[in-house]
Each structure stands twice: as C-alpha cells, then as structure tokens.
C-alpha positions as a printed Julia matrix, in Angstrom:
86×3 Matrix{Float64}:
   0.0    0.0    0.0
   1.2    3.51  -0.76
   0.86   6.24   1.85
   0.92  10.0    1.5
   3.58  11.52   3.75
   4.64  14.85   5.16
   8.25  14.98   6.36
   8.03  11.16   6.34
   5.08  11.18   8.79
   2.39   8.95   7.33
  -1.11  10.26   6.69
  -4.12   8.03   7.32
  -5.57   6.8    4.02
  -9.04   6.48   5.57
  -9.5   10.18   6.31
  -7.04  11.66   3.81
  -9.7   13.46   1.79
 -11.29  15.08   4.84
  -9.36  15.33   8.09
  -5.8   14.38   7.08
  -4.92  12.6   10.31
  -1.56  11.07  11.03
  -0.97   7.45  12.02
   0.58   6.88  15.44
   2.13   3.74  16.84
   0.72   3.21  20.33
   1.04   0.71  23.17
  -1.9   -0.82  25.01
  -0.39  -1.71  28.37
  -3.3   -3.82  29.61
  -2.76  -6.31  26.78
   0.95  -5.68  26.23
   0.37  -4.94  22.55
   1.42  -2.39  19.96
  -0.98  -1.09  17.33
  -1.51   1.84  14.99
  -4.21   4.5   15.28
  -5.19   7.63  13.35
  -5.3   10.77  15.49
  -8.28  12.17  13.53
 -10.7    9.43  12.42
  -9.53   6.92  15.06
  -9.14   4.05  12.63
  -7.21   1.23  14.31
  -4.86  -1.31  12.73
  -3.88  -4.08  15.12
  -0.74  -5.08  13.24
   1.62  -3.66  10.66
   0.23  -6.25   8.2
  -3.27  -4.9    8.83
  -1.99  -1.4    8.14
  -0.23  -2.41   4.94
  -3.38  -4.23   3.76
  -5.66  -1.39   4.92
  -7.62  -3.71   7.22
  -8.79  -1.32   9.91
 -11.5   -1.23  12.55
 -12.96   1.72  14.41
 -11.7    2.64  17.87
 -15.16   1.81  19.28
 -15.06  -1.67  17.73
 -11.52  -2.2   19.01
 -12.53  -1.02  22.49
 -15.48  -3.42  22.57
 -13.3   -6.29  21.38
 -10.75  -5.72  24.17
 -13.15  -4.39  26.82
 -11.45  -1.02  27.22
 -12.65   2.59  27.21
 -12.76   3.99  23.64
 -10.41   6.87  24.33
  -6.73   7.68  24.04
  -6.15   7.4   27.79
  -5.85   3.62  27.4
  -2.81   4.0   25.14
   0.75   5.21  25.46
   2.08   6.95  22.36
   5.24   5.35  21.13
   5.82   7.81  18.33
   4.82  11.37  17.5
   3.68   9.98  14.18
   4.47   6.82  12.33
   7.41   7.36  10.03
   8.19   5.58   6.83
  11.59   5.67   5.18
  10.49   4.55   1.72
C-alpha cells in the first residue's frame, strides 16, 4: 500500500480526503500490545500487516473487542507519528 507523507510522517488513508490525520504507533499496556491509530478518524490497525493491507477497525469496535474505554487514555504513544523511510 502507498501512503501519503509529510516529512516522512504517514497520513491516514481512511480520512485523507477530509481530516488528514496522522498514524501513530501506540502501546496498550493492559494487553501488552502495539498497534496503529489515526489521530483524527480513530481508525485502528492491530498489526503492521493490517496497516499495509488497509484492514482497519474503528476505535469503538476495538474497544469493545478488548473491553477497554474507547479513548486515548488507554494508550501510550510510542511515536509522534508513524514514520516511513520509503
């Protein structure tokens, strides 16, 4: 999948035409897992493969699946934006 970038920060393809959110790599401590989330539309990709194949779910769906609150307080930001070198 090809992503639009700004200074190598990757834009979310799901909201690119409207909100232009960036993708962040985050950590969900309760489940000891890393995932990717858009800071605007809150699309969630559970793995890098999901992200590369554009297989996303909404934050609300993700929160229901893992029984967490659907807000950013559940996550620790790992990056100030997901960066791509290619």
